[in-house]
N, C-alpha and C positions, 0 to 999 in steps of 0.2 A: 313432628313436634319434638320428639325425643332427640333427634339429631341437632336441632336448633339449640336445645337446652345444653347439650354436650359442647357444642361450639362456643356458646356464650360462657360456659363454665371454664373451658380451656382458655378463652380470651381473658377472662377475669384472673385466672391463675397466672397467666403470663404477665399481666399488668401488675399483679401483686409481687411477682418475682422481679419485675423490671424496676420497681421502686428504687432499690439500691443502685441499679445501673444508671438511672437518670441522675442520681446524686453524684456520680463519679465525674472526674475531670472530662470535659467534652473533647479534649484533644486526644484522649485515650480511647481506643475502640472498645465498645461495650462487649462484655462477655455474655454470650447467649447460652441458653440451656443446650445440653448435648442432644436433646431430642428434636431440635429444630432442623428442618430440611436444609440440605446443602445450599439451595439457591438463596436462602436468607443470608448466608455468608458471602456468596458470590455477587448478588445484586448490587450492593453498595459500591463494589469495586468496578462495576460495569456502567453505572449511571453517573452522570455529571451532577454536581451539586448545584441547585438553583440558588444557594446562599453564598457560595464561594466560587466565583467565576474562574474557570480553568482548572478546577480540582474535582476529583471524584467525590462522591458522597462519603466514601470511607475515609478520605483524607481531609475532609473539611472539619475544622475545629469548632464551627459554630454550634451553639446549643440547639438551633433549629434543625441542623443536620443530624444531631444526635437523636432528637425526637422523631425525625423522619425515619432514621434507621430502626428505632424502636417500633414505630408504627408498622414497618414492614414485618418485623418479627411478630407483632400482635396479629397481623393479617394472616401470617402463616400458621400461627397457633389456632386461629379461628377456622382453619381448614380451607382457606382460599388458595387457588392455584397461582403459580408465578405469573402466568399470562394475565389473569384477572388483576393482580396487583400492579403489573406493568401498565396495563391499559388504564387503570385509574390514575396512576402517576402521570402518564402522558396526557390524559385529559386535564389533570389539575395544573401541570407545569408546562405543558407543550413539548415541542420537539427539542427545546434547549437541554432537557435532561438526558437526551440520548447520548451515549458515549461514542457511538458510530452511526453513520447513516443507515437507513433501512436498506435491505437487500432486495428491494422491489421498487417498481416505478422509477421515478426520477432519482431515487437514492442509488440506483445501480450505476448512474453516471459517475458517482464518487469512486467506484471501483474500476470501471472500464476506461475512463478517460486517462488516468495515469498509465495504465497498461498500454493503451493505444499510443500515447505519446512516447513511451519507452520503445515500443516496436518501431514506430516511425523514425525515431532518432537513430536507432540501430541501423535501419535501412539507409538513412541518409549518410551515416558515417561509412557504411559499406560501399555505397555508390561513390562517395568522395574518394575513398582509398582505391577503389578499382580504377577510377578515372586518373588519379595521380600516378598509379603504377603504369598505366597504359601510356601516359605522356612520357614517362621515364624511359620506357622501352623504345618509343619512337625516336627519342633524342640520342639514345645509345648507339643506334645503327645508322651510319651515314647513308644517305640515299644513293642507290646504284644508278648511275647515269651512263647511258651509252653514247658513243661518239656519233657525230653526224656521218651519214653514209659516205658522203663525198670526201670528208677528211679521212675516214678509214681507208678508202680506196687509195688515196694519195699516199698515206702512210705505208700501206702494203707495197706500193710501187717503189717507194724510196728504200724500204727495207730489202726488197728483192734486188734492186739495182746496186745498193751498197753491199749487200751480201754477196752478190755475184762477182763484183770487182775483187773482193777479198779472196774469193776462191781462185780467181784467175791469177792473182799475184802470187799465191802460194805455190802454184804449179810451176 
C-alpha cells in the first residue's frame, strides 16, 4: 500500500513538474528532470512516431508526440520498467512504432537475409572472376600439337638425306 502511494506521489510530482514542459514549443525536445532513468531519454530516439511517419518519436514536432514523450517520463517516475512501458506502447500502437524489427522469430529474417545476399553476391563475383581468369590463361598459351607420325617420319628421312648430301659435298 505504501509503495503504491509513493508511486502515485512521484507520478503526481512529475505531472506537476511537466506542466511547463507541455507548454513549450513541441518542436523542441522537452527537458526532463535529472533524476529520470537513462532509458527515458533513449526510448524516444529508438521508437518511430505513430504521428509523424518516417520520424522517430524524438524528432516528431506533433503535440501528440510531445504528450507521448511526457507519458513515457511519467511512467518512469511511477516506477514502471522500460520493458513494461515498451510492451504497453506496442499493444497500443502495434509494430509500426518499432524502430527496428524484433531479433526473434520472423524478425530475424530482416537481419539474416541481407547478410546472406551479401555472402552469396561475394561468392558469385569470386566464381565469375575465377572463371574469367581461367579463360584468359587458356587463351594465352597456344595449344601444343604434335605432327602426324607419318609426316614426322618423312621429315626425318628428308633431313637425313639432305644433311647427308651436304656432308659428302664438303669432303
